[in-house]
KEROTI-982556 format. One record per residue (C-alpha): residue in three letters; x, y, z. Coordinates in pm, 1 decimal, padded with zeros to 6 digits. Example, Ala and Ser with C-alpha at 12.3 -4.5 7.8 and 13.67 -1.06 7.14 Angstrom:
residues 2
<bakol code="Ala" c1="01230.0" c2="-00450.0" c3="00780.0"/>
<bakol code="Ser" c1="01367.0" c2="-00106.0" c3="00714.0"/>
//
This chain:
residues 267
<bakol code="Met" c1="05671.1" c2="-06148.6" c3="-00214.3"/>
<bakol code="Ser" c1="05383.7" c2="-06140.9" c3="00081.7"/>
<bakol code="Leu" c1="05045.4" c2="-06253.7" c3="-00049.3"/>
<bakol code="Leu" c1="04897.1" c2="-05909.0" c3="00091.6"/>
<bakol code="Phe" c1="05133.1" c2="-05722.8" c3="-00175.9"/>
<bakol code="Met" c1="04986.1" c2="-05941.4" c3="-00476.2"/>
<bakol code="Arg" c1="04789.0" c2="-05729.0" c3="-00689.7"/>
<bakol code="Arg" c1="04548.9" c2="-06006.2" c3="-00820.7"/>
<bakol code="Phe" c1="04473.5" c2="-06155.8" c3="-00470.3"/>
<bakol code="Trp" c1="04341.3" c2="-05787.4" c3="-00416.4"/>
<bakol code="Ile" c1="04103.0" c2="-05816.0" c3="-00752.8"/>
<bakol code="Gly" c1="03929.3" c2="-06094.3" c3="-00666.9"/>
<bakol code="Val" c1="03890.2" c2="-06022.3" c3="-00315.1"/>
<bakol code="Leu" c1="03773.1" c2="-05624.7" c3="-00383.7"/>
<bakol code="Leu" c1="03586.4" c2="-05756.0" c3="-00689.6"/>
<bakol code="Pro" c1="03234.7" c2="-05815.4" c3="-00519.1"/>
<bakol code="Val" c1="03252.5" c2="-05497.6" c3="-00294.6"/>
<bakol code="Phe" c1="03309.5" c2="-05304.8" c3="-00632.3"/>
<bakol code="Ile" c1="03042.4" c2="-05461.1" c3="-00843.6"/>
<bakol code="Asp" c1="02803.3" c2="-05400.3" c3="-00520.1"/>
<bakol code="Trp" c1="02887.1" c2="-05028.5" c3="-00503.6"/>
<bakol code="Leu" c1="02863.5" c2="-05016.3" c3="-00901.9"/>
<bakol code="Phe" c1="02534.5" c2="-05183.3" c3="-00987.1"/>
<bakol code="Met" c1="02309.8" c2="-05184.9" c3="-00699.9"/>
<bakol code="Ala" c1="02281.6" c2="-05287.7" c3="-00321.5"/>
<bakol code="Gly" c1="02270.7" c2="-05633.8" c3="-00226.4"/>
<bakol code="Ala" c1="02465.4" c2="-05755.7" c3="-00556.2"/>
<bakol code="Ile" c1="02743.4" c2="-05900.5" c3="-00430.1"/>
<bakol code="Arg" c1="02512.4" c2="-06137.5" c3="-00331.3"/>
<bakol code="Leu" c1="02462.9" c2="-06228.9" c3="-00711.7"/>
<bakol code="Trp" c1="02775.7" c2="-06434.8" c3="-00711.4"/>
<bakol code="Trp" c1="02738.1" c2="-06525.5" c3="-01106.9"/>
<bakol code="Leu" c1="02857.6" c2="-06197.0" c3="-01154.7"/>
<bakol code="Trp" c1="03194.1" c2="-06201.4" c3="-01019.3"/>
<bakol code="Leu" c1="03289.6" c2="-06579.1" c3="-00907.3"/>
<bakol code="Pro" c1="03439.2" c2="-06636.0" c3="-01219.1"/>
<bakol code="Ile" c1="03668.6" c2="-06405.0" c3="-01197.6"/>
<bakol code="Ser" c1="03711.5" c2="-06407.6" c3="-00817.2"/>
<bakol code="Ala" c1="03790.3" c2="-06744.5" c3="-00753.4"/>
<bakol code="Pro" c1="04040.1" c2="-06814.7" c3="-01030.4"/>
<bakol code="Leu" c1="04255.2" c2="-06457.6" c3="-00900.4"/>
<bakol code="Leu" c1="04233.9" c2="-06601.0" c3="-00571.4"/>
<bakol code="Ile" c1="04404.4" c2="-06982.6" c3="-00645.7"/>
<bakol code="Trp" c1="04651.4" c2="-06815.9" c3="-00894.3"/>
<bakol code="Ala" c1="04749.1" c2="-06574.9" c3="-00645.9"/>
<bakol code="Phe" c1="04749.7" c2="-06841.2" c3="-00379.6"/>
<bakol code="Phe" c1="04981.9" c2="-07103.0" c3="-00543.1"/>
<bakol code="Ala" c1="05205.2" c2="-06840.7" c3="-00696.1"/>
<bakol code="Tyr" c1="05275.6" c2="-06750.0" c3="-00307.6"/>
<bakol code="Asn" c1="05309.2" c2="-07103.1" c3="-00219.9"/>
<bakol code="Lys" c1="05585.0" c2="-07104.1" c3="-00523.3"/>
<bakol code="Asn" c1="05747.4" c2="-06765.2" c3="-00433.6"/>
<bakol code="Arg" c1="05799.1" c2="-06844.3" c3="-00124.5"/>
<bakol code="Lys" c1="05992.1" c2="-07197.2" c3="-00159.3"/>
<bakol code="Glu" c1="06133.6" c2="-07012.0" c3="-00411.1"/>
<bakol code="Asp" c1="06270.3" c2="-06766.6" c3="-00132.9"/>
<bakol code="Ala" c1="06355.7" c2="-06976.2" c3="00103.4"/>
<bakol code="Asp" c1="06596.6" c2="-07203.3" c3="-00154.9"/>
<bakol code="Ser" c1="06727.4" c2="-06855.3" c3="-00227.6"/>
<bakol code="Arg" c1="06789.8" c2="-06756.4" c3="00173.1"/>
<bakol code="Ile" c1="06945.5" c2="-07129.7" c3="00185.6"/>
<bakol code="Trp" c1="07209.7" c2="-07067.1" c3="-00117.5"/>
<bakol code="Ile" c1="07252.3" c2="-06747.6" c3="00014.8"/>
<bakol code="Arg" c1="07360.8" c2="-06890.9" c3="00386.9"/>
<bakol code="Gln" c1="07571.4" c2="-07120.8" c3="00239.5"/>
<bakol code="Gln" c1="07793.4" c2="-06886.0" c3="00019.5"/>
<bakol code="Trp" c1="07796.2" c2="-06655.9" c3="00357.7"/>
<bakol code="Glu" c1="07932.6" c2="-06963.9" c3="00516.7"/>
<bakol code="Glu" c1="08217.5" c2="-07006.4" c3="00279.6"/>
<bakol code="Lys" c1="08290.0" c2="-06619.9" c3="00242.9"/>
<bakol code="Ile" c1="08294.7" c2="-06534.5" c3="00600.8"/>
<bakol code="Thr" c1="08490.4" c2="-06681.7" c3="00799.0"/>
<bakol code="Thr" c1="08540.1" c2="-06463.6" c3="01097.8"/>
<bakol code="Glu" c1="08246.5" c2="-06455.7" c3="01380.2"/>
<bakol code="Lys" c1="07882.2" c2="-06271.9" c3="01239.0"/>
<bakol code="Phe" c1="07530.4" c2="-06232.9" c3="01320.4"/>
<bakol code="Glu" c1="07234.0" c2="-06225.0" c3="01080.9"/>
<bakol code="Phe" c1="06950.0" c2="-05998.4" c3="01079.8"/>
<bakol code="Cys" c1="06675.0" c2="-05917.8" c3="00882.0"/>
<bakol code="Gly" c1="06802.3" c2="-06118.0" c3="00631.6"/>
<bakol code="Arg" c1="07157.8" c2="-06025.3" c3="00644.7"/>
<bakol code="Ala" c1="07464.6" c2="-06124.9" c3="00757.9"/>
<bakol code="Tyr" c1="07696.6" c2="-05904.3" c3="00961.4"/>
<bakol code="Thr" c1="08073.9" c2="-05922.1" c3="01052.6"/>
<bakol code="Phe" c1="08392.4" c2="-05735.8" c3="01095.9"/>
<bakol code="Gln" c1="08677.5" c2="-05765.9" c3="00864.7"/>
<bakol code="Glu" c1="09044.4" c2="-05680.9" c3="01028.8"/>
<bakol code="Thr" c1="09193.1" c2="-05376.3" c3="00804.4"/>
<bakol code="Leu" c1="09541.5" c2="-05283.8" c3="01029.9"/>
<bakol code="Ser" c1="09718.4" c2="-05453.8" c3="01262.4"/>
<bakol code="Gly" c1="10069.2" c2="-05285.0" c3="01441.5"/>
<bakol code="Thr" c1="10214.0" c2="-05126.6" c3="01737.4"/>
<bakol code="Val" c1="10221.1" c2="-04794.7" c3="01840.7"/>
<bakol code="Ile" c1="10520.8" c2="-04597.2" c3="01822.3"/>
<bakol code="Ser" c1="10427.6" c2="-04256.6" c3="01903.3"/>
<bakol code="Tyr" c1="10108.2" c2="-04097.4" c3="02026.9"/>
<bakol code="Asn" c1="10027.9" c2="-03696.8" c3="01952.8"/>
<bakol code="Pro" c1="09737.4" c2="-03609.2" c3="02192.8"/>
<bakol code="Asn" c1="09707.8" c2="-03272.7" c3="02113.3"/>
<bakol code="Asn" c1="09598.5" c2="-03358.7" c3="01757.4"/>
<bakol code="Asp" c1="09487.1" c2="-03724.5" c3="01847.8"/>
<bakol code="Thr" c1="09697.8" c2="-03903.5" c3="01610.1"/>
<bakol code="Ile" c1="09946.7" c2="-04220.2" c3="01624.0"/>
<bakol code="Trp" c1="10220.1" c2="-04310.6" c3="01430.6"/>
<bakol code="Val" c1="10209.1" c2="-04751.4" c3="01361.4"/>
<bakol code="Lys" c1="10415.6" c2="-04983.9" c3="01216.5"/>
<bakol code="Thr" c1="10232.8" c2="-05275.5" c3="01083.5"/>
<bakol code="Asp" c1="10240.2" c2="-05639.0" c3="01076.8"/>
<bakol code="Ala" c1="10403.2" c2="-05562.5" c3="00782.5"/>
<bakol code="Gly" c1="10665.8" c2="-05336.7" c3="00814.0"/>
<bakol code="Asp" c1="10474.5" c2="-05036.9" c3="00672.4"/>
<bakol code="Glu" c1="10455.7" c2="-04742.1" c3="00873.4"/>
<bakol code="Thr" c1="10105.5" c2="-04477.7" c3="00874.1"/>
<bakol code="Gln" c1="09972.7" c2="-04234.4" c3="01089.7"/>
<bakol code="Ile" c1="09594.2" c2="-04237.0" c3="01201.2"/>
<bakol code="Ser" c1="09371.8" c2="-04110.5" c3="01401.0"/>
<bakol code="Ala" c1="09322.7" c2="-04236.1" c3="01785.0"/>
<bakol code="His" c1="08955.6" c2="-04193.1" c3="01757.7"/>
<bakol code="Gly" c1="08963.8" c2="-04058.9" c3="02121.8"/>
<bakol code="Leu" c1="09165.6" c2="-04384.9" c3="02250.7"/>
<bakol code="Pro" c1="09502.5" c2="-04341.7" c3="02512.3"/>
<bakol code="Phe" c1="09769.3" c2="-04450.4" c3="02346.2"/>
<bakol code="Arg" c1="10165.9" c2="-04534.0" c3="02467.4"/>
<bakol code="Glu" c1="10448.4" c2="-04672.8" c3="02258.8"/>
<bakol code="Ser" c1="10476.1" c2="-05036.0" c3="02200.8"/>
<bakol code="His" c1="10065.6" c2="-05037.9" c3="02260.8"/>
<bakol code="Arg" c1="09901.1" c2="-05303.4" c3="02024.9"/>
<bakol code="Ile" c1="09604.3" c2="-05166.0" c3="01767.8"/>
<bakol code="Lys" c1="09385.8" c2="-05326.0" c3="01560.2"/>
<bakol code="Lys" c1="09101.5" c2="-05172.5" c3="01332.3"/>
<bakol code="Tyr" c1="08844.6" c2="-05346.2" c3="01167.0"/>
<bakol code="Glu" c1="08533.7" c2="-05246.8" c3="00911.6"/>
<bakol code="Phe" c1="08182.7" c2="-05342.0" c3="00948.6"/>
<bakol code="Asn" c1="08049.3" c2="-05519.4" c3="00664.5"/>
<bakol code="Gly" c1="07682.0" c2="-05589.0" c3="00563.5"/>
<bakol code="Tyr" c1="07623.0" c2="-05891.5" c3="00346.1"/>
<bakol code="His" c1="07258.0" c2="-05820.8" c3="00195.5"/>
<bakol code="Asp" c1="07357.1" c2="-06152.1" c3="-00042.0"/>
<bakol code="His" c1="07598.9" c2="-06361.0" c3="-00184.7"/>
<bakol code="His" c1="07799.3" c2="-06070.9" c3="-00382.6"/>
<bakol code="Ser" c1="07691.0" c2="-05752.0" c3="-00255.8"/>
<bakol code="Tyr" c1="07737.8" c2="-05591.3" c3="00071.8"/>
<bakol code="Ala" c1="07783.2" c2="-05278.1" c3="00246.7"/>
<bakol code="Ser" c1="08107.3" c2="-05136.6" c3="00368.7"/>
<bakol code="Phe" c1="08180.5" c2="-04923.9" c3="00707.7"/>
<bakol code="His" c1="08535.1" c2="-04823.5" c3="00710.7"/>
<bakol code="Asp" c1="08766.8" c2="-04762.3" c3="01065.2"/>
<bakol code="Ala" c1="08379.2" c2="-04901.5" c3="01233.0"/>
<bakol code="Leu" c1="08606.3" c2="-05068.7" c3="01537.8"/>
<bakol code="Ile" c1="08896.8" c2="-04940.6" c3="01728.0"/>
<bakol code="Val" c1="09084.4" c2="-05164.8" c3="01960.4"/>
<bakol code="Asn" c1="09362.5" c2="-05116.5" c3="02206.5"/>
<bakol code="Glu" c1="09452.7" c2="-05461.7" c3="02216.0"/>
<bakol code="Thr" c1="09699.7" c2="-05372.0" c3="02521.3"/>
<bakol code="Thr" c1="09434.2" c2="-05197.2" c3="02741.4"/>
<bakol code="Lys" c1="09137.7" c2="-05379.3" c3="02572.1"/>
<bakol code="Glu" c1="08986.1" c2="-05055.4" c3="02542.7"/>
<bakol code="Arg" c1="08806.4" c2="-04993.9" c3="02229.7"/>
<bakol code="His" c1="08575.6" c2="-04719.6" c3="02035.8"/>
<bakol code="Val" c1="08287.9" c2="-04803.0" c3="01786.9"/>
<bakol code="Asn" c1="08229.1" c2="-04556.0" c3="01533.7"/>
<bakol code="Met" c1="07969.0" c2="-04645.5" c3="01315.4"/>
<bakol code="Pro" c1="07729.1" c2="-04339.9" c3="01142.4"/>
<bakol code="Glu" c1="07385.2" c2="-04316.5" c3="01271.6"/>
<bakol code="Lys" c1="07021.7" c2="-04182.0" c3="01151.4"/>
<bakol code="Cys" c1="06792.9" c2="-04045.9" c3="01304.0"/>
<bakol code="Phe" c1="06377.4" c2="-04017.6" c3="01283.1"/>
<bakol code="Ile" c1="06218.1" c2="-03747.7" c3="01545.7"/>
<bakol code="Val" c1="05852.8" c2="-03687.3" c3="01528.3"/>
<bakol code="Phe" c1="05732.7" c2="-03357.1" c3="01417.5"/>
<bakol code="Gly" c1="05690.3" c2="-03094.3" c3="01772.0"/>
<bakol code="Leu" c1="05350.8" c2="-03024.1" c3="01762.0"/>
<bakol code="Thr" c1="05245.6" c2="-03435.5" c3="01762.8"/>
<bakol code="Thr" c1="05465.5" c2="-03509.0" c3="02040.9"/>
<bakol code="Phe" c1="05255.5" c2="-03262.2" c3="02239.3"/>
<bakol code="Thr" c1="04956.1" c2="-03512.5" c3="02240.8"/>
<bakol code="Leu" c1="05138.4" c2="-03807.6" c3="02400.1"/>
<bakol code="Leu" c1="05318.3" c2="-03594.2" c3="02638.0"/>
<bakol code="Leu" c1="05075.3" c2="-03619.1" c3="02884.1"/>
<bakol code="Phe" c1="04982.7" c2="-03977.4" c3="02906.4"/>
<bakol code="Ile" c1="05325.6" c2="-04177.6" c3="02844.2"/>
<bakol code="Arg" c1="05625.1" c2="-04216.6" c3="02973.1"/>
<bakol code="Pro" c1="05916.2" c2="-04225.7" c3="02906.3"/>
<bakol code="Ile" c1="05791.3" c2="-04044.5" c3="02567.5"/>
<bakol code="Val" c1="06140.7" c2="-04049.0" c3="02475.3"/>
<bakol code="Lys" c1="06093.6" c2="-04388.3" c3="02326.3"/>
<bakol code="Phe" c1="05822.6" c2="-04280.7" c3="02122.7"/>
<bakol code="Thr" c1="05933.8" c2="-03923.9" c3="01964.7"/>
<bakol code="Ala" c1="06239.2" c2="-04018.9" c3="01811.2"/>
<bakol code="Ser" c1="06507.3" c2="-04284.6" c3="01725.5"/>
<bakol code="Val" c1="06872.8" c2="-04313.0" c3="01666.3"/>
<bakol code="Tyr" c1="06973.1" c2="-04618.2" c3="01487.6"/>
<bakol code="Ser" c1="07321.6" c2="-04742.5" c3="01347.1"/>
<bakol code="Ser" c1="07279.2" c2="-04660.9" c3="00916.0"/>
<bakol code="Ala" c1="07447.3" c2="-05071.2" c3="00925.0"/>
<bakol code="Met" c1="07066.0" c2="-05166.5" c3="01013.7"/>
<bakol code="Pro" c1="06803.2" c2="-05237.8" c3="00776.6"/>
<bakol code="Val" c1="06502.7" c2="-05043.7" c3="00712.1"/>
<bakol code="Pro" c1="06225.2" c2="-05130.4" c3="00526.1"/>
<bakol code="Ser" c1="06201.7" c2="-04914.7" c3="00274.9"/>
<bakol code="Phe" c1="05838.2" c2="-04813.8" c3="00332.7"/>
<bakol code="Phe" c1="05912.9" c2="-04668.2" c3="00645.6"/>
<bakol code="Pro" c1="06077.0" c2="-04325.0" c3="00581.8"/>
<bakol code="Val" c1="05795.8" c2="-04295.1" c3="00334.6"/>
<bakol code="Thr" c1="05510.3" c2="-04364.1" c3="00582.7"/>
<bakol code="Phe" c1="05656.5" c2="-04180.8" c3="00818.9"/>
<bakol code="Ile" c1="05716.0" c2="-03881.4" c3="00706.0"/>
<bakol code="Val" c1="05376.6" c2="-03896.7" c3="00497.9"/>
<bakol code="Thr" c1="05240.6" c2="-03902.0" c3="00838.2"/>
<bakol code="Asn" c1="05388.4" c2="-03633.6" c3="00979.1"/>
<bakol code="Ile" c1="05286.3" c2="-03370.9" c3="00718.2"/>
<bakol code="Ile" c1="04921.8" c2="-03503.1" c3="00775.0"/>
<bakol code="Ser" c1="04965.3" c2="-03483.4" c3="01153.9"/>
<bakol code="Ala" c1="05100.5" c2="-03095.8" c3="01151.5"/>
<bakol code="Val" c1="04861.6" c2="-02976.1" c3="00871.2"/>
<bakol code="Ser" c1="04582.3" c2="-03094.1" c3="01019.8"/>
<bakol code="Phe" c1="04704.6" c2="-02955.6" c3="01347.9"/>
<bakol code="Ile" c1="04739.2" c2="-02628.0" c3="01205.7"/>
<bakol code="Ile" c1="04398.9" c2="-02597.5" c3="01026.7"/>
<bakol code="Phe" c1="04245.3" c2="-02736.0" c3="01310.5"/>
<bakol code="Leu" c1="04369.1" c2="-02403.8" c3="01494.2"/>
<bakol code="Phe" c1="04161.8" c2="-02182.1" c3="01253.9"/>
<bakol code="Asp" c1="03869.0" c2="-02433.9" c3="01241.6"/>
<bakol code="Phe" c1="03799.4" c2="-02576.1" c3="01625.8"/>
<bakol code="Lys" c1="03454.2" c2="-02689.8" c3="01532.3"/>
<bakol code="Asn" c1="03572.8" c2="-02952.0" c3="01279.2"/>
<bakol code="Asp" c1="03604.7" c2="-03254.2" c3="01444.6"/>
<bakol code="Asp" c1="03765.9" c2="-03460.5" c3="01142.4"/>
<bakol code="Leu" c1="04082.4" c2="-03285.5" c3="01141.6"/>
<bakol code="Trp" c1="04101.7" c2="-03359.8" c3="01532.8"/>
<bakol code="Asp" c1="04082.1" c2="-03718.9" c3="01412.2"/>
<bakol code="Ile" c1="04287.0" c2="-03714.2" c3="01114.9"/>
<bakol code="Tyr" c1="04587.7" c2="-03547.4" c3="01379.1"/>
<bakol code="Leu" c1="04463.2" c2="-03745.7" c3="01644.7"/>
<bakol code="Leu" c1="04526.5" c2="-04051.2" c3="01388.4"/>
<bakol code="Ser" c1="04862.2" c2="-03967.5" c3="01245.2"/>
<bakol code="Thr" c1="04982.7" c2="-03875.8" c3="01542.9"/>
<bakol code="Leu" c1="04979.4" c2="-04253.6" c3="01719.9"/>
<bakol code="Val" c1="05058.0" c2="-04396.3" c3="01359.0"/>
<bakol code="Cys" c1="05414.2" c2="-04147.7" c3="01398.8"/>
<bakol code="His" c1="05457.2" c2="-04291.4" c3="01781.8"/>
<bakol code="Val" c1="05367.8" c2="-04652.8" c3="01673.4"/>
<bakol code="Leu" c1="05621.9" c2="-04629.9" c3="01402.3"/>
<bakol code="Ile" c1="05897.1" c2="-04419.9" c3="01656.7"/>
<bakol code="Arg" c1="05834.1" c2="-04734.3" c3="01873.9"/>
<bakol code="Trp" c1="05843.2" c2="-05010.8" c3="01641.4"/>
<bakol code="Leu" c1="06153.0" c2="-04885.0" c3="01513.4"/>
<bakol code="Asn" c1="06347.0" c2="-04850.8" c3="01847.0"/>
<bakol code="Ile" c1="06217.1" c2="-05230.5" c3="01937.6"/>
<bakol code="Arg" c1="06430.1" c2="-05268.7" c3="01591.2"/>
<bakol code="Ala" c1="06703.5" c2="-05109.4" c3="01653.3"/>
<bakol code="Ser" c1="06742.2" c2="-05212.9" c3="02017.9"/>
<bakol code="Lys" c1="06764.0" c2="-05583.3" c3="01906.2"/>
<bakol code="Phe" c1="07020.2" c2="-05534.2" c3="01640.2"/>
<bakol code="Asn" c1="07226.7" c2="-05368.7" c3="01890.6"/>
<bakol code="Ile" c1="07224.8" c2="-05620.4" c3="02114.8"/>
<bakol code="Lys" c1="07368.7" c2="-05858.3" c3="01837.0"/>
<bakol code="Phe" c1="07636.5" c2="-05572.3" c3="01745.4"/>
<bakol code="Asn" c1="07771.5" c2="-05513.0" c3="02044.1"/>
<bakol code="Arg" c1="07803.3" c2="-05907.8" c3="02129.7"/>
<bakol code="Leu" c1="07999.9" c2="-05880.6" c3="01755.9"/>
<bakol code="Val" c1="08217.8" c2="-05630.5" c3="01944.0"/>
<bakol code="Ile" c1="08289.0" c2="-05785.5" c3="02256.5"/>
<bakol code="Ser" c1="08400.6" c2="-06136.9" c3="02037.4"/>
<bakol code="Phe" c1="08643.8" c2="-05890.6" c3="01860.4"/>
<bakol code="Thr" c1="08793.6" c2="-05732.6" c3="02129.8"/>
<bakol code="Arg" c1="08776.5" c2="-05991.0" c3="02444.8"/>
//
């Protein structure tokens, strides 16, 4: 846990300010009112933070060792998670029906099955492989995305079949930066893979700031003299676009590692 997320840390820091506000101006200089409480809380928070950081480091080392034992294929790590592909089907194409985009495959185990071609061109006797994409959170839990990668091993063509999520800045807030920033797309929308981890605070923060921006703009249309509303609108707009830009940078880093992993499984 970060030091900034510890309640005792903020109590110790804000206690002098609270005393100054509650009693009188200049009371913050009366150190004997707050120091006996603030100092122990800050020391406690500091030692607890160091302990938690050491435990987190030991836990990450242990989890990484578990990954090394469990994941035998190529992988990449991103934001404390490990990602890899796992083969789910390998076989030879018996027939291909382009009308409904399906193929009959004889697996290496001798079974025959009909599957979707996912838009890839196949011919009889072509080799096909399918992979699922696994994202390991820790040593025992992971998320799977089935049919994430389909490969025609004969022609080396491949199809990535990963679900995506999207965040879009509310239209009225976009108008503010359209006049100043290029390319605006990087700041108004973000499309990213569902496998990419996103902090839990992001959706809530993004939605709330969008609502604040939209409401303040609409109210401002009926109250042009209210400068505070305009300031709130501009600030919330800026926060929305900064969040989108941050998410796009994060998604770009994830995609680079993901594409490298795809290439390693298809070359």
